[in-house]
C-alpha positions as a printed NumPy array, in Angstrom:
array([[-120.524,   58.857,  -39.108],
       [-117.244,   60.203,  -37.906],
       [-114.382,   61.389,  -40.042],
       [-112.389,   58.205,  -39.298],
       [-115.3  ,   56.034,  -40.426],
       [-115.68 ,   57.975,  -43.689],
       [-111.947,   57.744,  -44.306],
       [-111.983,   53.977,  -43.71 ],
       [-114.999,   53.527,  -46.002],
       [-113.337,   55.636,  -48.705],
       [-110.146,   53.561,  -48.514],
       [-112.1  ,   50.3  ,  -48.735],
       [-114.021,   51.522,  -51.793],
       [-110.805,   52.731,  -53.363],
       [-109.155,   49.321,  -52.802],
       [-112.175,   47.585,  -54.336],
       [-112.101,   49.839,  -57.388],
       [-108.35 ,   49.339,  -57.793],
       [-108.701,   45.546,  -57.581],
       [-111.585,   45.588,  -60.1  ],
       [-109.535,   47.766,  -62.463],
       [-106.559,   45.411,  -62.141],
       [-108.758,   42.398,  -62.929],
       [-110.153,   44.124,  -66.015],
       [-106.641,   45.133,  -67.112],
       [-105.376,   41.565,  -66.707],
       [-108.317,   40.219,  -68.713],
       [-107.612,   42.758,  -71.465],
       [-103.891,   41.946,  -71.511],
       [-104.615,   38.214,  -71.687],
       [-106.96 ,   38.802,  -74.621],
       [-104.394,   40.898,  -76.446],
       [-101.669,   38.309,  -75.825],
       [-103.944,   35.601,  -77.197],
       [-104.562,   37.67 ,  -80.333],
       [-100.84 ,   38.324,  -80.801],
       [ -99.979,   34.65 ,  -80.328],
       [-102.619,   33.663,  -82.849],
       [-101.325,   36.246,  -85.313],
       [ -97.755,   35.009,  -84.91 ],
       [ -98.845,   31.382,  -85.277],
       [-100.746,   32.001,  -88.488],
       [ -97.977,   34.225,  -89.835],
       [ -95.406,   31.478,  -89.346],
       [ -97.795,   28.896,  -90.765],
       [ -98.385,   31.039,  -93.853],
       [ -94.628,   31.548,  -94.29 ],
       [ -93.964,   27.813,  -94.098],
       [ -96.712,   26.954,  -96.56 ],
       [ -95.451,   29.65 ,  -98.929],
       [ -91.939,   28.21 ,  -98.8  ],
       [ -93.192,   24.708,  -99.528],
       [ -95.4  ,   25.864, -102.391],
       [ -92.566,   27.895, -103.92 ],
       [ -90.173,   24.962, -103.577],
       [ -92.509,   22.732, -105.561],
       [ -92.987,   25.409, -108.219],
       [ -89.232,   25.978, -108.445],
       [ -88.569,   22.28 , -108.983],
       [ -91.339,   22.119, -111.557],
       [ -90.079,   25.178, -113.425],
       [ -86.496,   23.96 , -113.3  ],
       [ -87.391,   20.613, -114.815],
       [ -89.586,   22.28 , -117.451],
       [ -86.815,   24.748, -118.351],
       [ -84.291,   21.93 , -118.658],
       [ -86.646,   19.986, -120.929],
       [ -87.232,   23.109, -123.013],
       [ -83.471,   23.689, -123.364],
       [ -83.018,   20.068, -124.38 ],
       [ -85.598,   20.478, -127.134],
       [ -84.44 ,   23.894, -128.292],
       [ -80.675,   23.456, -128.229],
       [ -80.565,   19.679, -128.453],
       [ -78.602,   19.544, -125.212],
       [ -78.479,   16.481, -123.073],
       [ -78.103,   17.032, -119.379],
       [ -76.302,   14.507, -117.245],
       [ -78.629,   12.525, -115.067],
       [ -75.868,   11.164, -112.838],
       [ -73.837,   13.737, -110.958],
       [ -70.861,   11.914, -109.532],
       [ -67.887,   13.889, -108.236],
       [ -65.783,   12.388, -111.054],
       [ -68.215,   13.639, -113.689],
       [ -68.353,   17.062, -112.121],
       [ -64.566,   17.299, -112.145],
       [ -64.5  ,   16.515, -115.851]])
């Protein structure tokens, strides 16, 4: 085989190896992006569920604390909160 033929064969093999490496890199990057998207999705989902669970607990604790204050100090809290009442 002549030098030109070896050079051509080398270039073809090099192009094949480069294209195979690019395909593998793209597959790896797609896998990593999928993992990151999943992690972000579940992180946001966990944050939202935490907010909703804390909101319910806050409302529950607030109502319990108000009932406890009513019993302890014999306070009566206004059930109706009109702007006129709040101004008084």
